[in-house]
C-alpha positions in Angstrom: -11.3 9.7 -9.6 -10.9 5.9 -9.5 -7.5 6.2 -7.9 -8.8 7.9 -4.8 -11.7 5.4 -4.6 -9.3 2.5 -4.8 -7.2 4.0 -2.0 -10.3 4.5 0.1 -11.5 0.9 -0.5 -8.1 -0.4 0.5 -8.1 1.8 3.6 -11.5 0.5 4.7 -10.4 -3.1 4.1 -7.2 -2.6 6.2 -9.3 -1.2 9.1 -11.8 -4.0 8.7 -8.8 -6.4 9.0 -8.0 -4.6 12.3 -4.9 -2.7 11.1 -4.3 0.9 11.9 -3.1 2.2 8.6 -0.8 5.2 8.6 0.4 7.4 5.8 4.2 7.7 5.3 5.8 10.9 4.1 9.5 10.7 5.0 11.4 11.2 1.8 8.9 9.2 -0.2 5.1 8.9 -0.2 3.6 5.6 0.8 -0.2 5.3 0.9 -0.4 3.0 3.9 2.0 1.6 6.5 0.7 -1.3 8.6 2.3 -3.0 11.5 2.1 -6.7 12.3 3.9 -7.3 15.5 7.2 -5.6 14.9 7.0 -6.0 11.1 6.2 -3.0 9.0 4.6 -3.2 5.5 4.3 -0.3 3.1 1.5 -0.4 0.6 0.9 1.7 -2.4 -2.3 1.6 -4.4 -2.5 2.5 -8.1 -5.7 2.2 -10.2 -3.8 2.0 -13.5 -2.4 -1.4 -14.5 0.6 0.4 -16.0 2.1 1.6 -12.8 4.1 4.9 -12.7 7.7 4.3 -11.8 7.4 6.6 -8.7 5.0 4.1 -7.0 7.7 1.4 -6.9 10.5 3.9 -6.3 8.7 5.2 -3.2 8.2 1.7 -1.8 11.9 1.0 -2.4 12.8 4.2 -0.6 10.5 3.3 2.3 12.2 -0.2 2.6 15.6 1.4 2.7 14.5 3.9 5.5 12.8 1.2 7.5 15.2 -1.7 7.4 13.4 -5.1 7.2 10.1 -3.5 6.1 8.1 -5.3 3.4 6.3 -3.6 0.6 3.3 -4.3 -1.5 2.1 -2.6 -4.7 -1.5 -3.1 -5.6 -1.8 -2.0 -9.2 -4.9 -2.2 -11.4 -8.5 -3.1 -10.8 -7.9 -6.9 -10.9 -5.0 -6.9 -8.5 -6.8 -4.7 -6.0 -9.9 -6.8 -6.2 -7.9 -10.0 -5.8 -6.1 -8.7 -2.8 -9.4 -7.7 -1.2 -11.0 -11.1 -1.9 -8.0 -13.1 -0.8 -7.6 -11.2 2.5 -3.9 -10.7 2.0 
């Protein structure tokens, strides 16, 4: 399952970057939540380039619950690879 492998690769990279990624399940699933100072960022990872609507909807719900939180959707092999190479 490439989706799980992509999530694992992102998790490993987040830890390598010295984040402590957490899973969020309060109303909506978010693969990873990281904290930079007081700023929260929710990250969803999707292997398919054509992202299911629920991935974006879950991030939007997370942003509503955690006012001021940022979100990032990594969708497709190229976008995931680029994020990992660009360190951000």
